[in-house]
VOKOLDO-485089 format. One record per atom (N, C-alpha, C, O): residue in one letter; x, y, z. Coordinates in steps of 0.02 Angstrom, whole numbers, padded with zeros to 5 digits, always signed. Example, Ala and Ser with C-alpha at 12.3 -4.5 7.8 and 13.67 -1.06 7.14 Angstrom:
% residues 2
A+00660-00284+00390
A+00615-00225+00390
A+00660-00165+00390
A+00712-00166+00423
S+00642-00112+00354
S+00684-00053+00357
S+00645+00002+00394
S+00670+00057+00402
//
This chain:
% residues 151
X+02686+04320+04393
X+02735+04330+04341
X+02770+04264+04329
X+02793+04232+04377
X+02773+04243+04268
X+02804+04179+04253
X+02865+04190+04208
X+02863+04229+04161
X+02917+04154+04225
X+02978+04158+04186
X+02984+04099+04138
X+03034+04093+04102
X+02935+04055+04139
X+02938+03995+04098
X+02923+04012+04025
X+02878+04052+04010
X+02961+03982+03981
X+02950+03989+03909
X+02920+03923+03885
X+02950+03870+03896
X+02861+03925+03853
X+02829+03863+03831
X+02877+03820+03790
X+02911+03844+03744
X+02880+03755+03807
X+02921+03709+03770
X+02994+03710+03790
X+03035+03673+03761
X+03013+03750+03840
X+03082+03755+03862
X+03090+03726+03931
X+03042+03724+03970
X+03149+03703+03946
X+03166+03676+04011
X+03163+03733+04063
X+03188+03787+04051
X+03132+03720+04121
X+03124+03773+04172
X+03161+03759+04236
X+03154+03798+04284
X+03199+03705+04240
X+03233+03689+04303
X+03306+03711+04304
X+03346+03684+04342
X+03325+03759+04262
X+03393+03783+04260
X+03405+03830+04319
X+03358+03854+04350
X+03468+03843+04334
X+03486+03887+04389
X+03503+03956+04361
X+03533+03962+04307
X+03485+04008+04398
X+03501+04076+04377
X+03576+04089+04384
X+03607+04119+04340
X+03605+04066+04439
X+03677+04071+04450
X+03701+04002+04469
X+03678+03973+04519
X+03747+03975+04432
X+03769+03906+04442
X+03797+03893+04512
X+03788+03838+04539
X+03829+03943+04542
X+03861+03930+04606
X+03813+03937+04665
X+03831+03919+04721
X+03752+03961+04654
X+03704+03970+04708
X+03651+03915+04706
X+03633+03892+04653
X+03626+03895+04765
X+03573+03845+04766
X+03508+03874+04738
X+03492+03932+04750
X+03472+03834+04703
X+03409+03855+04674
X+03354+03857+04727
X+03347+03809+04765
X+03316+03910+04729
X+03260+03916+04775
X+03198+03930+04733
X+03195+03981+04698
X+03149+03885+04735
X+03090+03895+04693
X+03046+03952+04719
X+03053+03972+04777
X+03003+03977+04677
X+02956+04029+04697
X+02910+04001+04751
X+02895+03941+04752
X+02887+04044+04794
X+02842+04024+04848
X+02774+04005+04819
X+02743+04046+04785
X+02751+03943+04830
X+02686+03923+04802
X+02628+03964+04830
X+02576+03970+04797
X+02637+03994+04889
X+02585+04037+04918
X+02583+04106+04884
X+02532+04139+04884
X+02639+04125+04854
X+02644+04190+04820
X+02673+04179+04750
X+02732+04193+04739
X+02633+04153+04703
X+02660+04137+04637
X+02683+04197+04597
X+02719+04190+04548
X+02664+04258+04618
X+02685+04318+04582
X+02754+04341+04604
X+02783+04386+04573
X+02781+04311+04657
X+02848+04329+04679
X+02899+04304+04628
X+02895+04246+04607
X+02948+04346+04608
X+02998+04322+04561
X+03044+04271+04593
X+03051+04268+04654
X+03076+04230+04551
X+03124+04181+04575
X+03187+04215+04597
X+03205+04268+04571
X+03221+04186+04645
X+03286+04210+04665
X+03328+04150+04687
X+03302+04095+04697
X+03394+04162+04694
X+03438+04106+04708
X+03461+04104+04780
X+03496+04056+04799
X+03444+04152+04819
X+03468+04153+04888
X+03532+04193+04896
X+03554+04204+04952
X+03560+04216+04842
X+03621+04256+04844
X+03604+04324+04875
X+03556+04356+04854
X+03645+04346+04923
X+03632+04411+04955
X+03639+04468+04904
X+03602+04517+04908
X+03685+04462+04857
X+03693+04514+04806
X+03632+04517+04760
X+03610+04572+04741
X+03605+04459+04743
X+03547+04458+04701
X+03486+04485+04738
X+03445+04520+04708
X+03481+04470+04802
X+03426+04496+04841
X+03431+04572+04847
X+03381+04607+04845
X+03492+04597+04855
X+03502+04670+04859
X+03483+04702+04792
X+03450+04754+04791
X+03503+04671+04737
X+03485+04697+04671
X+03409+04697+04663
X+03380+04744+04635
X+03378+04644+04687
X+03305+04639+04683
X+03272+04696+04722
X+03223+04725+04699
X+03299+04713+04780
X+03270+04767+04820
X+03278+04833+04783
X+03233+04876+04787
X+03333+04843+04748
X+03342+04905+04709
X+03294+04908+04651
X+03272+04962+04631
X+03277+04851+04623
X+03229+04849+04568
X+03161+04872+04593
X+03127+04912+04560
X+03142+04848+04651
X+03076+04866+04678
X+03075+04934+04711
X+03021+04963+04720
X+03133+04960+04730
X+03137+05026+04760
X+03190+05066+04722
X+03248+05069+04743
X+03169+05096+04666
X+03218+05133+04625
X+03250+05190+04664
X+03222+05214+04714
X+03307+05212+04641
X+03345+05265+04673
X+03302+05327+04684
X+03309+05360+04735
X+03259+05341+04636
X+03217+05401+04642
X+03168+05397+04700
X+03142+05448+04722
X+03155+05337+04726
X+03108+05329+04782
X+03143+05314+04848
X+03109+05309+04899
X+03207+05307+04847
X+03243+05295+04909
X+03245+05359+04950
X+03249+05414+04922
X+03243+05352+05014
X+03239+05411+05058
X+03307+05434+05083
X+03311+05471+05132
X+03360+05413+05051
X+03427+05432+05070
X+03444+05499+05039
X+03432+05510+04979
X+03472+05545+05079
X+03490+05610+05052
X+03551+05604+05008
X+03587+05554+05009
X+03563+05655+04967
X+03622+05656+04924
X+03685+05654+04966
X+03733+05620+04948
X+03685+05691+05021
X+03744+05692+05065
X+03759+05623+05094
X+03816+05602+05097
X+03706+05587+05115
X+03715+05520+05142
X+03740+05472+05089
X+03786+05433+05100
X+03710+05477+05030
X+03730+05434+04974
X+03803+05449+04955
X+03842+05403+04942
X+03821+05514+04954
X+03889+05534+04938
X+03939+05504+04988
X+03989+05474+04968
X+03924+05511+05053
X+03970+05484+05104
X+03978+05408+05096
X+04033+05382+05102
X+03924+05374+05082
X+03926+05301+05072
X+03969+05283+05012
X+04010+05237+05016
X+03961+05320+04957
X+04000+05307+04897
X+04074+05323+04906
X+04117+05287+04881
X+04089+05378+04942
X+04158+05396+04956
X+04192+05341+04996
X+04248+05321+04982
X+04157+05317+05047
X+04184+05264+05089
X+04200+05202+05047
X+04253+05172+05054
X+04153+05182+05004
X+04164+05124+04960
X+04222+05136+04913
X+04266+05093+04906
X+04224+05195+04882
X+04277+05211+04835
X+04345+05209+04868
X+04392+05177+04842
X+04352+05242+04925
X+04417+05243+04959
X+04438+05175+04984
X+04498+05158+04982
X+04390+05135+05006
X+04407+05067+05030
X+04431+05023+04972
X+04476+04982+04980
X+04400+05033+04913
X+04416+04990+04856
X+04478+05011+04818
X+04515+04968+04793
X+04492+05076+04813
X+04548+05097+04771
X+04615+05087+04805
X+04665+05075+04771
X+04616+05092+04871
X+04679+05082+04906
X+04733+05128+04879
X+04721+05187+04866
X+04794+05102+04871
X+04849+05143+04848
X+04857+05144+04771
X+04914+05141+04747
X+04803+05149+04734
X+04808+05152+04661
X+04846+05215+04640
X+04839+05267+04672
X+04885+05210+04589
X+04920+05269+04564
X+04890+05295+04499
X+04907+05350+04477
X+04846+05258+04469
X+04816+05278+04406
X+04752+05318+04418
X+04703+05292+04444
X+04754+05381+04397
X+04694+05424+04404
X+04637+05396+04363
X+04579+05402+04383
X+04652+05365+04307
X+04600+05336+04264
X+04565+05278+04300
X+04504+05274+04299
X+04604+05234+04331
X+04573+05179+04369
X+04532+05205+04426
X+04478+05178+04440
X+04556+05256+04460
X+04518+05285+04516
X+04451+05313+04491
X+04399+05303+04523
X+04454+05349+04435
X+04394+05381+04409
X+04345+05332+04377
X+04285+05347+04372
X+04369+05275+04356
X+04325+05226+04325
X+04291+05179+04375
X+04250+05138+04357
X+04309+05187+04438
X+04279+05145+04490
X+04203+05158+04491
X+04183+05216+04486
X+04162+05107+04499
X+04089+05116+04498
X+04063+05167+04549
X+04017+05205+04534
X+04092+05168+04609
X+04069+05216+04660
X+04085+05288+04638
X+04044+05333+04649
X+04143+05298+04609
X+04163+05364+04585
X+04115+05386+04529
X+04095+05444+04526
X+04099+05340+04484
X+04053+05355+04430
X+03983+05372+04457
X+03949+05415+04429
X+03962+05338+04509
X+03897+05354+04540
X+03899+05423+04572
X+03848+05459+04573
X+03956+05442+04600
X+03963+05509+04628
X+03954+05561+04573
X+03920+05611+04582
X+03986+05549+04516
X+03976+05594+04459
X+03902+05597+04440
X+03876+05650+04423
X+03870+05540+04443
X+03798+05536+04427
X+03753+05574+04474
X+03696+05588+04458
X+03779+05592+04533
X+03739+05632+04580
X+03729+05703+04553
X+03684+05739+04575
X+03772+05724+04507
X+03765+05788+04474
X+03787+05847+04516
X+03828+05841+04561
X+03758+05906+04500
X+03780+05969+04532
X+03772+05969+04607
X+03808+06005+04642
X+03726+05930+04633
X+03717+05927+04706
X+03779+05899+04741
X+03790+05911+04800
X+03819+05861+04704
X+03879+05831+04734
X+03938+05879+04736
X+03985+05868+04774
X+03937+05932+04696
X+03995+05977+04691
X+04014+06007+04758
X+04072+06004+04777
X+03967+06037+04796
X+03987+06064+04862
X+04014+06010+04909
X+04059+06023+04949
X+03986+05950+04904
X+04009+05894+04946
X+04080+05874+04927
X+04121+05860+04971
X+04095+05873+04862
X+04162+05856+04839
X+04211+05910+04860
X+04267+05895+04883
X+04191+05973+04853
X+04235+06028+04873
X+04250+06026+04948
X+04306+06038+04969
X+04199+06010+04989
X+04210+06002+05061
X+04258+05944+05075
X+04300+05948+05120
X+04250+05891+05036
X+04295+05833+05044
X+04366+05854+05027
X+04414+05831+05059
X+04374+05896+04976
X+04441+05920+04958
X+04471+05964+05012
X+04532+05962+05023
X+04430+06004+05047
X+04458+06045+05101
X+04480+06001+05159
X+04529+06017+05193
X+04444+05947+05170
X+04461+05901+05224
X+04523+05861+05208
X+04568+05854+05250
X+04525+05834+05146
X+04581+05792+05126
X+04590+05795+05051
X+04547+05770+05014
X+04644+05826+05026
X+04655+05829+04954
X+04658+05758+04924
X+04692+05714+04950
X+04622+05748+04870
X+04620+05683+04838
X+04602+05693+04764
X+04594+05750+04742
X+04595+05640+04728
X+04584+05644+04655
X+04510+05653+04637
X+04478+05609+04609
X+04484+05711+04654
X+04414+05728+04638
X+04408+05770+04575
X+04353+05790+04556
X+04464+05784+04542
X+04464+05832+04487
X+04425+05808+04426
X+04391+05846+04393
X+04431+05743+04412
X+04395+05714+04356
X+04320+05723+04367
X+04284+05744+04321
X+04296+05707+04426
X+04225+05713+04442
X+04202+05786+04437
X+04150+05800+04408
X+04241+05831+04466
X+04223+05901+04464
X+04218+05927+04393
X+04171+05963+04375
X+04267+05909+04352
X+04266+05931+04282
X+04208+05900+04244
X+04175+05933+04204
X+04194+05836+04257
X+04139+05802+04223
X+04072+05832+04241
X+04028+05839+04198
X+04063+05849+04304
X+03998+05876+04327
X+03989+05948+04306
X+03935+05967+04282
X+04041+05990+04315
X+04034+06062+04304
X+04047+06083+04232
X+04020+06133+04209
X+04088+06045+04197
X+04106+06065+04129
X+04160+06118+04127
X+04174+06145+04073
X+04190+06134+04183
X+04244+06184+04186
X+04307+06151+04215
X+04304+06098+04246
X+04363+06185+04204
X+04426+06161+04232
X+04469+06221+04250
X+04502+06249+04207
X+04467+06242+04314
X+04505+06300+04335
X+04580+06288+04345
X+04617+06333+04364
X+04602+06227+04334
X+04672+06209+04345
X+04715+06232+04286
X+04700+06216+04228
X+04768+06270+04302
X+04814+06293+04250
X+04858+06235+04228
X+04867+06187+04265
X+04884+06238+04167
X+04925+06183+04141
X+04988+06173+04184
X+05012+06116+04189
X+05014+06226+04215
X+05073+06219+04258
X+05057+06184+04324
X+05103+06160+04358
X+04993+06179+04341
X+04973+06147+04404
X+04956+06073+04395
X+04950+06037+04444
X+04950+06050+04335
X+04930+05981+04321
X+04978+05932+04352
X+05039+05940+04349
X+04950+05880+04383
X+04991+05829+04414
X+05012+05845+04486
X+05044+05804+04519
X+04994+05904+04509
X+05012+05925+04577
X+04947+05931+04617
X+04911+05981+04612
X+04932+05880+04655
X+04867+05874+04689
X+04853+05934+04733
X+04797+05960+04732
X+04900+05958+04771
X+04888+06015+04816
X+04871+06078+04776
X+04826+06116+04795
X+04907+06090+04722
X+04894+06150+04681
X+04827+06144+04644
X+04790+06192+04638
X+04812+06084+04620
X+04748+06073+04586
X+04691+06082+04636
X+04639+06110+04619
X+04701+06058+04697
X+04650+06065+04749
X+04639+06139+04763
X+04582+06162+04768
X+04693+06177+04769
X+04688+06249+04783
X+04648+06284+04727
X+04606+06326+04741
X+04662+06266+04664
X+04626+06296+04608
X+04552+06281+04611
X+04510+06326+04600
X+04534+06219+04625
X+04463+06201+04629
X+04429+06233+04689
X+04371+06255+04684
X+04463+06238+04746
X+04433+06270+04804
X+04422+06344+04792
X+04372+06373+04813
X+04469+06376+04758
X+04461+06446+04740
X+04401+06454+04693
X+04361+06501+04702
X+04395+06410+04645
X+04337+06411+04599
X+04272+06402+04639
X+04223+06437+04626
X+04272+06355+04686
X+04213+06343+04727
X+04192+06404+04767
X+04133+06419+04774
X+04242+06441+04794
X+04226+06502+04831
X+04197+06555+04785
X+04149+06590+04803
X+04226+06561+04725
X+04200+06610+04676
X+04129+06593+04655
X+04089+06638+04643
X+04113+06530+04651
X+04045+06508+04631
X+03998+06504+04691
X+03940+06486+04684
X+04024+06521+04750
X+03987+06519+04813
X+03959+06449+04827
X+03902+06441+04849
X+04001+06399+04814
X+03982+06330+04827
X+04011+06303+04892
X+03995+06249+04914
X+04055+06342+04922
X+04084+06324+04986
X+04051+06366+05040
X+04046+06427+05033
X+04030+06334+05093
X+03999+06373+05147
X+04043+06376+05208
X+04024+06407+05258
//
């Protein structure tokens, strides 16, 4: 695979702050990389798409929760919390994540309501309960029991 464009300069850097590492002459089909650990990680995801990774949804969920909680810290904005990439990936896990989120709510009430509503398309929280995390948690847990999503 060649990234060279005929008539164009080919000695540019992919990322200016990283040292340039040329392709291995023994393996000319190997793509170029810069040595950046983030770029190497991205490269591994390219070659091993999510659909082929052997990580369970529960493992992936726990990993994303840990990242989300470590990154959000004491944020007070529910919008900022919900827009975090790890939170968005949790939403992307779909219906399989709902029982995991509900279990997380039983363990520790937190701002999972946006994700639950986005995944399920329902909102069991009454207008009088809005803004009250414990009451919102109770409403969602009751909904989860009714839907037999809590074991």
